[in-house]
DRENDO-1510 file (C-alpha; in Angstrom, 1 decimal, always signed):
<recs>
REC; n; res; u; v; w
REC; 1; UNK; -27.8; -20.2; +4.8 .
REC; 2; UNK; -25.2; -17.3; +4.7 .
REC; 3; UNK; -24.7; -17.8; +8.8 .
REC; 4; UNK; -24.5; -21.6; +7.6 .
REC; 5; UNK; -21.3; -20.9; +4.9 .
REC; 6; UNK; -20.0; -18.5; +7.3 .
REC; 7; UNK; -19.6; -21.1; +10.7 .
REC; 8; UNK; -18.8; -23.9; +7.9 .
REC; 9; UNK; -15.8; -22.0; +6.6 .
REC; 10; UNK; -14.8; -21.1; +10.3 .
REC; 11; UNK; -14.7; -24.6; +11.5 .
REC; 12; UNK; -13.1; -26.0; +8.4 .
REC; 13; UNK; -10.5; -23.5; +9.7 .
REC; 14; UNK; -10.4; -24.2; +12.9 .
REC; 15; UNK; -9.9; -28.0; +12.3 .
REC; 16; UNK; -6.7; -26.9; +9.8 .
REC; 17; UNK; -5.3; -25.1; +12.8 .
REC; 18; UNK; -6.0; -28.3; +15.4 .
REC; 19; UNK; -4.6; -30.7; +12.5 .
REC; 20; UNK; -2.1; -29.1; +10.1 .
REC; 21; UNK; +1.6; -29.9; +11.3 .
REC; 22; UNK; +2.5; -26.4; +10.0 .
REC; 23; UNK; +0.6; -24.7; +13.2 .
REC; 24; UNK; +1.8; -27.5; +15.4 .
REC; 25; UNK; +5.6; -26.5; +14.4 .
REC; 26; UNK; +4.5; -22.8; +16.5 .
REC; 27; UNK; +4.2; -24.6; +19.7 .
REC; 28; UNK; +1.5; -22.1; +20.5 .
REC; 29; UNK; -1.5; -24.1; +22.2 .
REC; 30; UNK; -4.4; -24.7; +19.1 .
REC; 31; UNK; -6.9; -22.6; +21.3 .
REC; 32; UNK; -5.1; -19.6; +21.3 .
REC; 33; UNK; -4.1; -19.8; +17.9 .
REC; 34; UNK; -8.1; -20.1; +16.8 .
REC; 35; UNK; -8.9; -17.3; +19.1 .
REC; 36; UNK; -6.0; -15.2; +17.2 .
REC; 37; UNK; -7.7; -16.3; +14.1 .
REC; 38; UNK; -11.2; -15.0; +15.9 .
REC; 39; UNK; -9.5; -11.6; +16.6 .
REC; 40; UNK; -8.0; -11.1; +13.6 .
REC; 41; UNK; -11.5; -11.4; +11.7 .
REC; 42; UNK; -13.2; -9.4; +14.4 .
REC; 43; UNK; -10.5; -6.5; +13.3 .
REC; 44; UNK; -11.4; -7.3; +9.7 .
REC; 45; UNK; -14.7; -6.2; +10.5 .
REC; 46; UNK; -14.1; -3.3; +12.4 .
REC; 47; UNK; -12.6; -1.7; +9.6 .
REC; 48; UNK; -14.9; -3.2; +7.1 .
REC; 49; UNK; -17.2; -0.7; +9.2 .
REC; 50; UNK; -15.0; +2.1; +9.4 .
REC; 51; UNK; -14.8; +2.3; +6.2 .
REC; 52; UNK; -18.5; +1.7; +5.3 .
REC; 53; UNK; -19.3; +5.3; +7.8 .
REC; 54; UNK; -16.2; +6.8; +6.7 .
REC; 55; UNK; -17.1; +6.8; +3.2 .
REC; 56; UNK; -20.4; +8.3; +1.9 .
REC; 57; UNK; -20.0; +7.2; -1.5 .
REC; 58; UNK; -18.5; +3.1; -1.1 .
REC; 59; UNK; -17.1; +3.6; -4.4 .
REC; 60; UNK; -14.2; +5.4; -2.9 .
REC; 61; UNK; -13.4; +3.0; -0.1 .
REC; 62; UNK; -10.9; +0.4; -1.5 .
REC; 63; UNK; -12.7; -2.1; +0.6 .
REC; 64; UNK; -15.8; -2.1; -0.9 .
REC; 65; UNK; -14.7; -1.1; -4.4 .
REC; 66; UNK; -12.5; -4.7; -4.4 .
REC; 67; UNK; -15.9; -6.3; -2.8 .
REC; 68; UNK; -18.6; -5.2; -5.1 .
REC; 69; UNK; -16.7; -5.4; -8.3 .
REC; 70; UNK; -15.7; -9.2; -7.4 .
REC; 71; UNK; -19.3; -9.7; -6.2 .
REC; 72; UNK; -20.3; -8.4; -9.6 .
REC; 73; UNK; -18.3; -10.8; -11.4 .
REC; 74; UNK; -19.4; -13.8; -9.4 .
REC; 75; UNK; -22.6; -13.1; -10.5 .
REC; 76; UNK; -21.7; -12.4; -13.9 .
REC; 77; UNK; -19.8; -16.1; -13.7 .
REC; 78; UNK; -23.4; -17.7; -12.6 .
REC; 79; UNK; -25.1; -16.0; -15.5 .
REC; 80; UNK; -22.1; -16.6; -18.1 .
REC; 81; UNK; -19.8; -18.6; -17.3 .
REC; 82; UNK; -17.9; -18.1; -20.5 .
REC; 83; UNK; -17.8; -14.2; -20.5 .
REC; 84; UNK; -16.4; -14.7; -16.6 .
REC; 85; UNK; -13.6; -16.1; -17.8 .
REC; 86; UNK; -13.2; -13.6; -20.7 .
REC; 87; UNK; -13.4; -10.7; -18.2 .
REC; 88; UNK; -11.5; -12.4; -15.3 .
REC; 89; UNK; -8.3; -13.3; -18.3 .
REC; 90; UNK; -8.2; -9.8; -19.9 .
REC; 91; UNK; -9.5; -11.6; -23.1 .
REC; 92; UNK; -12.5; -9.3; -23.3 .
REC; 93; UNK; -11.9; -6.1; -25.0 .
REC; 94; UNK; -12.2; -7.3; -28.9 .
REC; 95; UNK; -15.3; -9.0; -28.1 .
REC; 96; UNK; -18.2; -6.5; -27.9 .
REC; 97; UNK; -20.5; -8.3; -26.7 .
REC; 98; UNK; -18.8; -8.4; -22.9 .
REC; 99; UNK; -19.2; -4.7; -23.2 .
REC; 100; UNK; -22.4; -4.8; -21.2 .
REC; 101; UNK; -21.2; -6.7; -18.7 .
REC; 102; UNK; -18.4; -4.7; -18.0 .
REC; 103; UNK; -20.4; -1.7; -17.2 .
REC; 104; UNK; -21.6; -3.3; -14.6 .
REC; 105; UNK; -18.7; -3.2; -12.8 .
REC; 106; UNK; -18.1; +0.3; -10.8 .
REC; 107; UNK; -14.4; +0.2; -10.6 .
REC; 108; UNK; -13.1; -1.9; -13.4 .
REC; 109; UNK; -12.2; +1.1; -15.8 .
REC; 110; UNK; -8.5; +2.6; -15.1 .
REC; 111; UNK; -7.6; +6.1; -15.0 .
REC; 112; UNK; -9.5; +8.5; -17.8 .
REC; 113; UNK; -7.4; +10.3; -20.4 .
REC; 114; UNK; -8.3; +13.6; -18.9 .
REC; 115; UNK; -7.0; +12.6; -15.6 .
REC; 116; UNK; -4.2; +11.2; -17.3 .
REC; 117; UNK; -3.1; +14.6; -19.3 .
REC; 118; UNK; -4.2; +16.9; -16.3 .
REC; 119; UNK; -2.1; +15.1; -13.4 .
REC; 120; UNK; +0.8; +14.4; -16.3 .
REC; 121; UNK; +0.3; +10.7; -14.9 .
REC; 122; UNK; +1.2; +7.1; -16.9 .
REC; 123; UNK; -1.1; +4.8; -15.8 .
REC; 124; UNK; +1.2; +1.9; -16.7 .
REC; 125; UNK; +0.6; -0.6; -13.6 .
REC; 126; UNK; -1.5; -3.5; -15.4 .
REC; 127; UNK; -1.2; -5.7; -11.8 .
REC; 128; UNK; -1.5; -3.7; -8.7 .
REC; 129; UNK; -4.9; -2.5; -9.4 .
REC; 130; UNK; -8.7; -2.8; -8.4 .
REC; 131; UNK; -9.1; -5.4; -11.3 .
REC; 132; UNK; -6.5; -8.0; -9.6 .
REC; 133; UNK; -8.6; -7.7; -6.4 .
REC; 134; UNK; -11.3; -7.6; -7.9 .
REC; 135; UNK; -10.5; -11.1; -9.8 .
REC; 136; UNK; -9.8; -12.6; -6.5 .
REC; 137; UNK; -12.5; -11.3; -4.6 .
REC; 138; UNK; -14.6; -12.9; -7.6 .
REC; 139; UNK; -13.0; -16.6; -6.7 .
REC; 140; UNK; -13.6; -16.0; -2.8 .
REC; 141; UNK; -17.1; -15.2; -3.9 .
REC; 142; UNK; -17.9; -18.5; -5.2 .
REC; 143; UNK; -16.9; -20.2; -1.4 .
REC; 144; UNK; -18.8; -16.8; +0.6 .
REC; 145; UNK; -21.5; -16.9; -2.0 .
REC; 146; UNK; -21.2; -12.9; -1.2 .
REC; 147; UNK; -21.1; -12.6; +2.6 .
REC; 148; UNK; -19.0; -10.3; +3.3 .
REC; 149; UNK; -18.0; -11.7; +6.7 .
REC; 150; UNK; -17.5; -14.7; +5.1 .
REC; 151; UNK; -15.1; -13.3; +2.5 .
REC; 152; UNK; -13.6; -11.5; +5.5 .
REC; 153; UNK; -13.0; -14.7; +7.5 .
REC; 154; UNK; -10.9; -16.2; +4.2 .
REC; 155; UNK; -9.0; -13.0; +4.0 .
REC; 156; UNK; -7.9; -13.1; +7.5 .
REC; 157; UNK; -7.2; -16.8; +8.0 .
REC; 158; UNK; -4.9; -16.6; +4.5 .
REC; 159; UNK; -3.1; -13.6; +6.6 .
REC; 160; UNK; -3.0; -15.6; +9.5 .
REC; 161; UNK; -1.0; -18.1; +7.8 .
REC; 162; UNK; +1.5; -16.0; +6.5 .
REC; 163; UNK; +2.2; -14.9; +10.3 .
REC; 164; UNK; +2.4; -18.5; +11.3 .
REC; 165; UNK; +5.1; -18.8; +8.2 .
REC; 166; UNK; +7.4; -15.5; +9.0 .
REC; 167; UNK; +6.9; -16.3; +13.3 .
REC; 168; UNK; +8.2; -20.0; +12.2 .
REC; 169; UNK; +11.3; -18.5; +9.8 .
REC; 170; UNK; +12.6; -15.9; +12.0 .
REC; 171; UNK; +11.0; -15.7; +15.9 .
REC; 172; UNK; +10.2; -19.6; +16.9 .
REC; 173; UNK; +14.0; -19.3; +18.9 .
REC; 174; UNK; +13.6; -16.1; +21.1 .
REC; 175; UNK; +14.0; -16.3; +25.0 .
REC; 176; UNK; +10.3; -15.7; +25.6 .
REC; 177; UNK; +7.7; -18.4; +25.9 .
REC; 178; UNK; +6.2; -19.1; +22.4 .
REC; 179; UNK; +2.6; -18.2; +23.0 .
REC; 180; UNK; +4.1; -14.7; +24.1 .
REC; 181; UNK; +6.4; -13.7; +21.0 .
REC; 182; UNK; +3.5; -15.0; +18.6 .
REC; 183; UNK; +0.9; -12.7; +20.1 .
REC; 184; UNK; +3.1; -9.8; +20.3 .
REC; 185; UNK; +3.7; -10.1; +16.9 .
REC; 186; UNK; +0.1; -10.9; +16.0 .
REC; 187; UNK; -1.5; -8.8; +17.9 .
REC; 188; UNK; +0.9; -5.3; +16.5 .
REC; 189; UNK; -1.4; -2.6; +15.6 .
REC; 190; UNK; -0.4; -2.9; +12.0 .
REC; 191; UNK; -0.8; -6.4; +11.3 .
REC; 192; UNK; -4.1; -7.0; +13.6 .
REC; 193; UNK; -5.9; -3.9; +11.5 .
REC; 194; UNK; -4.6; -3.6; +8.4 .
REC; 195; UNK; -4.1; -7.6; +6.9 .
REC; 196; UNK; -7.3; -8.5; +8.2 .
REC; 197; UNK; -10.1; -7.1; +6.0 .
REC; 198; UNK; -10.5; -7.0; +2.1 .
REC; 199; UNK; -7.6; -5.3; +1.3 .
REC; 200; UNK; -4.2; -6.1; -0.4 .
REC; 201; UNK; -2.3; -6.4; +2.7 .
REC; 202; UNK; -4.2; -9.4; +3.8 .
REC; 203; UNK; -2.7; -11.4; +0.9 .
REC; 204; UNK; +0.7; -9.4; +0.7 .
REC; 205; UNK; +0.8; -11.1; +4.2 .
REC; 206; UNK; +0.7; -14.6; +3.3 .
REC; 207; UNK; +3.3; -13.7; +0.1 .
REC; 208; UNK; +5.7; -12.4; +2.1 .
REC; 209; UNK; +5.4; -15.3; +4.4 .
REC; 210; UNK; +5.7; -17.7; +1.5 .
REC; 211; UNK; +8.8; -16.3; +0.6 .
REC; 212; UNK; +10.4; -15.5; +3.4 .
REC; 213; UNK; +9.8; -19.3; +4.8 .
REC; 214; UNK; +11.2; -20.2; +1.2 .
REC; 215; UNK; +14.6; -18.8; +1.7 .
REC; 216; UNK; +15.4; -18.4; +5.1 .
REC; 217; UNK; +14.0; -21.5; +7.3 .
REC; 218; UNK; +16.6; -23.8; +7.8 .
REC; 219; UNK; +14.9; -26.4; +5.5 .
REC; 220; UNK; +14.6; -24.2; +2.6 .
REC; 221; UNK; +12.0; -25.0; +0.2 .
REC; 222; UNK; +12.7; -22.9; -3.0 .
REC; 223; UNK; +9.3; -24.0; -4.6 .
REC; 224; UNK; +7.6; -21.6; -2.5 .
REC; 225; UNK; +9.4; -18.9; -4.2 .
REC; 226; UNK; +7.0; -18.8; -7.4 .
REC; 227; UNK; +3.7; -19.2; -5.7 .
REC; 228; UNK; +5.0; -16.1; -3.6 .
REC; 229; UNK; +6.3; -14.2; -7.0 .
REC; 230; UNK; +3.1; -14.7; -8.5 .
REC; 231; UNK; +0.8; -13.5; -5.6 .
REC; 232; UNK; +3.2; -10.4; -4.6 .
REC; 233; UNK; +3.9; -9.5; -8.6 .
REC; 234; UNK; -0.3; -9.5; -9.0 .
REC; 235; UNK; -1.2; -7.2; -6.4 .
REC; 236; UNK; +2.1; -5.7; -5.0 .
REC; 237; UNK; +5.2; -5.6; -7.1 .
REC; 238; UNK; +6.6; -3.0; -5.6 .
REC; 239; UNK; +7.1; -5.5; -2.2 .
REC; 240; UNK; +8.1; -7.9; -4.5 .
REC; 241; UNK; +11.2; -6.2; -6.4 .
REC; 242; UNK; +12.0; -5.3; -2.4 .
REC; 243; UNK; +12.5; -9.0; -1.7 .
REC; 244; UNK; +14.7; -9.9; -4.3 .
REC; 245; UNK; +16.7; -6.4; -3.6 .
REC; 246; UNK; +17.4; -7.4; -0.3 .
REC; 247; UNK; +18.1; -11.2; -0.9 .
REC; 248; UNK; +20.4; -10.1; -3.7 .
REC; 249; UNK; +22.4; -7.7; -0.7 .
REC; 250; UNK; +22.2; -10.8; +1.6 .
REC; 251; UNK; +23.8; -13.0; -1.2 .
REC; 252; UNK; +26.4; -10.8; -1.4 .
REC; 253; UNK; +26.5; -10.0; +2.3 .
REC; 254; UNK; +27.2; -14.3; +2.6 .
REC; 255; UNK; +30.4; -14.2; +0.9 .
REC; 256; UNK; +31.9; -11.3; +1.9 .
REC; 257; UNK; +31.0; -8.1; +4.3 .
REC; 258; UNK; +33.3; -5.8; +1.8 .
REC; 259; UNK; +31.8; -6.5; -1.1 .
REC; 260; UNK; +28.3; -6.0; +0.6 .
REC; 261; UNK; +29.5; -2.6; +1.7 .
REC; 262; UNK; +30.6; -1.6; -1.9 .
REC; 263; UNK; +27.4; -2.8; -3.4 .
REC; 264; UNK; +25.4; -0.9; -1.4 .
REC; 265; UNK; +27.5; +2.1; -2.0 .
REC; 266; UNK; +27.9; +1.1; -5.9 .
REC; 267; UNK; +24.0; +1.0; -5.8 .
REC; 268; UNK; +23.4; +4.7; -4.2 .
REC; 269; UNK; +26.2; +5.9; -6.2 .
REC; 270; UNK; +24.4; +4.2; -9.6 .
REC; 271; UNK; +21.4; +5.4; -8.7 .
REC; 272; UNK; +22.3; +9.1; -8.6 .
REC; 273; UNK; +24.5; +8.5; -11.5 .
REC; 274; UNK; +21.5; +7.6; -13.7 .
REC; 275; UNK; +19.4; +10.1; -12.7 .
REC; 276; UNK; +22.2; +12.8; -13.5 .
REC; 277; UNK; +23.2; +11.3; -17.1 .
REC; 278; UNK; +21.0; +9.0; -17.9 .
REC; 279; UNK; +17.7; +9.4; -20.1 .
REC; 280; UNK; +15.8; +6.9; -17.8 .
REC; 281; UNK; +15.6; +8.4; -14.0 .
REC; 282; UNK; +14.8; +5.9; -11.6 .
REC; 283; UNK; +13.5; +8.6; -9.6 .
REC; 284; UNK; +10.9; +9.8; -11.9 .
REC; 285; UNK; +8.1; +7.0; -10.8 .
REC; 286; UNK; +8.8; +7.7; -7.2 .
REC; 287; UNK; +9.1; +11.4; -7.7 .
REC; 288; UNK; +5.5; +11.4; -9.9 .
REC; 289; UNK; +4.0; +9.5; -7.4 .
REC; 290; UNK; +4.7; +11.8; -4.4 .
REC; 291; UNK; +3.9; +14.7; -6.6 .
REC; 292; UNK; +0.4; +13.0; -7.6 .
REC; 293; UNK; -0.5; +12.2; -4.4 .
REC; 294; UNK; +0.7; +15.6; -2.9 .
REC; 295; UNK; -1.7; +17.0; -5.6 .
REC; 296; UNK; -4.9; +14.7; -4.7 .
REC; 297; UNK; -4.0; +15.1; -1.0 .
REC; 298; UNK; -4.2; +19.1; -1.2 .
REC; 299; UNK; -7.1; +19.0; -3.4 .
REC; 300; UNK; -7.6; +22.1; -5.7 .
REC; 301; UNK; -9.8; +22.8; -9.0 .
REC; 302; UNK; -7.7; +22.3; -12.4 .
REC; 303; UNK; -9.1; +24.9; -14.9 .
REC; 304; UNK; -8.4; +25.3; -18.6 .
REC; 305; UNK; -8.9; +28.1; -20.9 .
REC; 306; UNK; -11.3; +28.3; -23.7 .
REC; 307; UNK; -8.9; +30.8; -25.9 .
REC; 308; UNK; -5.5; +29.7; -25.8 .
REC; 309; UNK; -5.3; +26.1; -23.8 .
REC; 310; UNK; -3.0; +27.3; -20.7 .
REC; 311; UNK; -4.1; +25.6; -17.5 .
REC; 312; UNK; -4.3; +26.9; -13.9 .
REC; 313; UNK; -4.6; +25.5; -10.5 .
REC; 314; UNK; -6.8; +27.2; -7.5 .
REC; 315; UNK; -6.4; +25.4; -4.1 .
REC; 316; UNK; -9.8; +23.9; -3.1 .
REC; 317; UNK; -10.6; +26.4; -0.6 .
REC; 318; UNK; -9.8; +29.4; -2.0 .
REC; 319; UNK; -11.9; +28.5; -5.6 .
REC; 320; UNK; -14.4; +27.6; -3.2 .
REC; 321; UNK; -14.8; +31.4; -2.0 .
REC; 322; UNK; -14.0; +32.9; -5.6 .
REC; 323; UNK; -16.6; +30.6; -7.1 .
REC; 324; UNK; -19.2; +32.2; -5.4 .
REC; 325; UNK; -18.9; +35.7; -7.3 .
REC; 326; UNK; -17.7; +34.5; -10.4 .
REC; 327; UNK; -20.4; +34.3; -13.6 .
REC; 328; UNK; -20.7; +30.6; -14.6 .
REC; 329; UNK; -22.6; +28.4; -17.0 .
REC; 330; UNK; -23.2; +24.6; -18.0 .
REC; 331; UNK; -22.8; +23.2; -21.4 .
REC; 332; UNK; -22.0; +19.5; -22.4 .
REC; 333; UNK; -21.8; +18.6; -18.6 .
REC; 334; UNK; -19.1; +20.7; -18.5 .
REC; 335; UNK; -18.8; +23.8; -16.0 .
REC; 336; UNK; -17.6; +27.4; -17.1 .
REC; 337; UNK; -16.2; +30.2; -15.3 .
REC; 338; UNK; -15.5; +33.4; -16.3 .
REC; 339; UNK; -12.3; +34.8; -14.9 .
REC; 340; UNK; -11.5; +38.6; -14.6 .
REC; 341; UNK; -8.1; +39.8; -14.8 .
REC; 342; UNK; -7.5; +40.5; -11.2 .
REC; 343; UNK; -8.2; +36.7; -10.7 .
REC; 344; UNK; -4.7; +35.3; -8.8 .
REC; 345; UNK; -4.0; +32.1; -10.0 .
REC; 346; UNK; -1.2; +29.3; -9.7 .
REC; 347; UNK; +0.0; +28.1; -13.5 .
REC; 348; UNK; +0.0; +24.9; -14.3 .
REC; 349; UNK; +1.4; +22.9; -16.7 .
REC; 350; UNK; +2.7; +19.2; -17.3 .
REC; 351; UNK; +1.5; +18.4; -14.2 .
REC; 352; UNK; +3.4; +21.0; -12.2 .
REC; 353; UNK; +1.9; +23.9; -10.6 .
REC; 354; UNK; +3.8; +27.2; -9.9 .
REC; 355; UNK; +4.8; +28.0; -6.2 .
REC; 356; UNK; +4.0; +32.0; -6.3 .
REC; 357; UNK; +0.6; +33.2; -7.5 .
REC; 358; UNK; -0.3; +35.6; -10.3 .
REC; 359; UNK; -2.9; +37.6; -11.7 .
REC; 360; UNK; -4.3; +36.8; -14.9 .
REC; 361; UNK; -4.1; +40.0; -16.2 .
REC; 362; UNK; -4.8; +39.5; -20.2 .
REC; 363; UNK; -5.4; +35.8; -20.0 .
REC; 364; UNK; -8.4; +36.5; -18.7 .
REC; 365; UNK; -11.4; +35.0; -19.9 .
REC; 366; UNK; -14.0; +31.6; -19.5 .
REC; 367; UNK; -12.1; +29.1; -18.1 .
REC; 368; UNK; -13.7; +25.1; -17.6 .
REC; 369; UNK; -13.4; +23.1; -14.8 .
REC; 370; UNK; -11.5; +19.8; -16.3 .
REC; 371; UNK; -10.6; +18.5; -12.9 .
REC; 372; UNK; -11.5; +18.7; -9.1 .
REC; 373; UNK; -10.2; +16.9; -6.0 .
REC; 374; UNK; -11.6; +17.6; -2.4 .
REC; 375; UNK; -8.6; +18.0; +0.1 .
REC; 376; UNK; -7.9; +14.3; +1.9 .
REC; 377; UNK; -8.6; +14.6; +5.6 .
REC; 378; UNK; -4.9; +13.4; +6.7 .
REC; 379; UNK; -2.6; +15.3; +4.2 .
REC; 380; UNK; +1.0; +15.6; +4.7 .
REC; 381; UNK; +1.9; +19.4; +4.0 .
REC; 382; UNK; +5.3; +18.7; +2.2 .
REC; 383; UNK; +6.7; +20.2; -1.0 .
REC; 384; UNK; +6.9; +18.7; -4.3 .
REC; 385; UNK; +10.1; +16.7; -5.1 .
REC; 386; UNK; +12.0; +17.1; -7.7 .
REC; 387; UNK; +13.4; +14.0; -9.6 .
REC; 388; UNK; +17.3; +14.9; -8.8 .
REC; 389; UNK; +19.8; +13.7; -6.0 .
REC; 390; UNK; +19.7; +17.1; -4.0 .
REC; 391; UNK; +16.2; +17.4; -4.1 .
REC; 392; UNK; +15.6; +13.5; -2.6 .
REC; 393; UNK; +18.7; +13.6; -0.1 .
REC; 394; UNK; +16.9; +17.7; +1.1 .
REC; 395; UNK; +13.2; +15.4; +1.4 .
REC; 396; UNK; +15.4; +12.8; +3.7 .
REC; 397; UNK; +14.1; +13.7; +7.1 .
REC; 398; UNK; +10.5; +14.3; +5.6 .
REC; 399; UNK; +10.1; +11.1; +4.2 .
REC; 400; UNK; +11.3; +9.4; +7.5 .
REC; 401; UNK; +8.8; +11.9; +9.4 .
REC; 402; UNK; +6.1; +11.0; +7.0 .
REC; 403; UNK; +6.2; +7.4; +8.0 .
REC; 404; UNK; +5.6; +8.2; +12.0 .
REC; 405; UNK; +2.2; +9.7; +11.2 .
REC; 406; UNK; +2.6; +11.9; +14.1 .
REC; 407; UNK; -0.9; +13.1; +14.8 .
REC; 408; UNK; -0.1; +16.9; +14.7 .
REC; 409; UNK; -2.2; +16.8; +11.5 .
REC; 410; UNK; -6.0; +17.1; +10.7 .
REC; 411; UNK; -5.9; +13.2; +11.4 .
REC; 412; UNK; -8.5; +10.9; +13.3 .
REC; 413; UNK; -7.8; +8.9; +16.4 .
REC; 414; UNK; -7.2; +6.0; +14.8 .
REC; 415; UNK; -4.0; +6.8; +13.4 .
REC; 416; UNK; -2.8; +7.0; +17.1 .
REC; 417; UNK; -2.0; +3.4; +17.8 .
REC; 418; UNK; -0.1; +3.4; +14.4 .
REC; 419; UNK; +2.2; +6.9; +15.2 .
REC; 420; UNK; +2.5; +4.8; +18.8 .
REC; 421; UNK; +4.2; +1.7; +17.1 .
REC; 422; UNK; +6.1; +3.9; +14.8 .
REC; 423; UNK; +7.3; +5.7; +17.5 .
REC; 424; UNK; +7.7; +2.6; +19.9 .
REC; 425; UNK; +9.8; +0.7; +17.2 .
REC; 426; UNK; +12.0; +3.4; +16.2 .
REC; 427; UNK; +13.0; +4.0; +19.7 .
REC; 428; UNK; +14.0; +0.5; +20.5 .
REC; 429; UNK; +15.5; +0.1; +17.4 .
REC; 430; UNK; +17.6; +2.9; +18.0 .
REC; 431; UNK; +18.1; +1.8; +21.9 .
REC; 432; UNK; +19.2; -1.9; +20.7 .
REC; 433; UNK; +21.6; -0.4; +18.8 .
REC; 434; UNK; +23.4; +2.1; +21.1 .
REC; 435; UNK; +23.4; -0.6; +24.4 .
REC; 436; UNK; +24.5; -3.4; +21.9 .
REC; 437; UNK; +27.0; -1.4; +19.7 .
REC; 438; UNK; +30.7; -2.7; +21.3 .
REC; 439; UNK; +29.1; -6.2; +20.3 .
REC; 440; UNK; +26.8; -5.8; +17.0 .
REC; 441; UNK; +28.8; -8.4; +15.3 .
REC; 442; UNK; +27.3; -10.8; +18.0 .
REC; 443; UNK; +24.0; -10.0; +15.6 .
REC; 444; UNK; +25.1; -9.9; +12.3 .
REC; 445; UNK; +23.6; -12.6; +10.3 .
REC; 446; UNK; +21.7; -13.1; +7.2 .
REC; 447; UNK; +18.2; -13.0; +8.5 .
REC; 448; UNK; +18.9; -9.9; +10.4 .
REC; 449; UNK; +20.5; -8.2; +7.3 .
REC; 450; UNK; +17.7; -9.0; +5.0 .
REC; 451; UNK; +14.9; -7.7; +7.8 .
REC; 452; UNK; +17.0; -4.5; +8.1 .
REC; 453; UNK; +17.4; -3.9; +4.5 .
REC; 454; UNK; +13.8; -4.4; +3.0 .
REC; 455; UNK; +12.2; -2.6; +6.2 .
REC; 456; UNK; +14.4; +0.5; +6.0 .
REC; 457; UNK; +14.3; +0.6; +2.2 .
REC; 458; UNK; +10.2; +0.1; +2.1 .
REC; 459; UNK; +9.7; +2.9; +5.2 .
REC; 460; UNK; +12.2; +5.7; +3.2 .
REC; 461; UNK; +10.2; +4.6; -0.1 .
REC; 462; UNK; +6.8; +5.1; +1.5 .
REC; 463; UNK; +7.9; +8.2; +2.9 .
REC; 464; UNK; +9.3; +9.4; -0.4 .
REC; 465; UNK; +6.1; +8.7; -2.6 .
REC; 466; UNK; +3.1; +9.1; -0.3 .
REC; 467; UNK; +2.0; +11.8; +1.7 .
REC; 468; UNK; -1.2; +11.2; +2.8 .
REC; 469; UNK; -1.1; +9.8; +6.1 .
REC; 470; UNK; -4.4; +7.0; +5.8 .
REC; 471; UNK; -2.2; +5.4; +2.6 .
REC; 472; UNK; +1.3; +5.2; +4.6 .
REC; 473; UNK; -0.7; +3.7; +7.5 .
REC; 474; UNK; -1.2; +1.2; +5.2 .
REC; 475; UNK; +1.3; +0.8; +3.1 .
REC; 476; UNK; +3.8; +0.5; +5.5 .
REC; 477; UNK; +2.2; -2.9; +7.4 .
REC; 478; UNK; +4.8; -5.1; +6.0 .
REC; 479; UNK; +7.9; -2.8; +6.9 .
REC; 480; UNK; +6.7; -2.8; +10.6 .
REC; 481; UNK; +6.5; -6.2; +10.2 .
REC; 482; UNK; +9.7; -6.8; +9.2 .
REC; 483; UNK; +10.8; -3.9; +12.0 .
REC; 484; UNK; +8.6; -5.6; +14.9 .
REC; 485; UNK; +10.3; -9.0; +14.0 .
REC; 486; UNK; +14.2; -7.2; +13.8 .
REC; 487; UNK; +13.4; -5.6; +17.3 .
REC; 488; UNK; +12.3; -8.9; +18.9 .
REC; 489; UNK; +15.3; -10.7; +17.6 .
REC; 490; UNK; +17.8; -8.0; +18.7 .
REC; 491; UNK; +16.1; -7.7; +21.9 .
REC; 492; UNK; +15.3; -11.6; +23.0 .
REC; 493; UNK; +18.0; -13.4; +21.2 .
REC; 494; UNK; +21.4; -13.1; +21.9 .
REC; 495; UNK; +22.8; -14.7; +18.5 .
REC; 496; UNK; +21.6; -15.6; +15.3 .
REC; 497; UNK; +23.3; -17.9; +13.3 .
REC; 498; UNK; +21.8; -19.9; +10.4 .
</recs>
């Protein structure tokens, strides 16, 4: 039955590609479009397999966290539709009868109070979470019946639809054969790999496509902004904010280049000024995100004193060595260590550890393990970011370097294509800029300004906020999409006026 459903869905998508006017507008042969859908599905299955093999516990894998909870929600819907609706809508917390159903969901709970207190992190994200993807997966399970290849096919097709919309908006009139430019876009490593599986990036691709098609297509359809915005708000409000920021600047650019330049400079000045004199520091969320990921990436043990509540931090491998010589005990599911006065520790307070170790001395005694992280396999070693202008400016080069995912870190072979992709795109962007510098005004257009602004802001913020290479590779997918489109437009289209 699972295979029957799979092939039914596949032929339904193939028929849609064959008949729908939208796909005919690409002027790409239908058989090639169907082959590319199949290729994306195959790439999605490869990523599914990679995540399955990489994580011993599938509860740590994004794909399976989303899918398993979504599948369980689907089962709950079959058992008790009323409870499913309550959980899906978020109206279940005041109903104790739903507790036994919610407890069946392995990744539904948000961060624990212990985690938030130890890491000094605020869990204030109601949208872009495991729950959002679990809900969406549960809806698709009504079609797939919980068969993961069918689920992957659905995500792949929705992503493919988003790529179609981006292509029609920005790339349909290049000085290249239509099929070649479309294949080049579809088969870029970031889009082929990360927008083909059961992950947020697949749905983000659809949302980005809808937004771009609504705003920048010659025959504008602003009604599409609503579903695009709702989808991106639900799964990636970061990208939604960047889209509206870039679009707003483009609207200013269309009125006056002088005011566009003033807006850019004024925005940066306001950003740094607010960080200096305002009670609301816009750098705080970025620095907090980076430093949290920094601590997770480095791994370590966070211990709290039984006597005075002081916290100390140990780097992961160091504590593994010394813990073998310590007196230990277990009480109430907690592990206690007796730390002698000569123990070297990093003091840890308000989510920040000191840079220099010290001996415990008078703070010796029993400590219990409050939190523990194993080091990430793809961690980029950089110092913490402080929420001030000097720290942000000094980290600029590191932020750009982060997004390159240079493979001299301890990484797997899978990161190499994304490093080469970044290297080639950055090099081509710089080369085209130099070669066309004397004729740069001929490339001024609303589309190109939008693509450049979004790609630059996105790459920069990802570089600032994410020190774990595995996350960077995925998170920069949409930025890579816009950079690919921009490079293709400049390289193979002499002018672009809309």
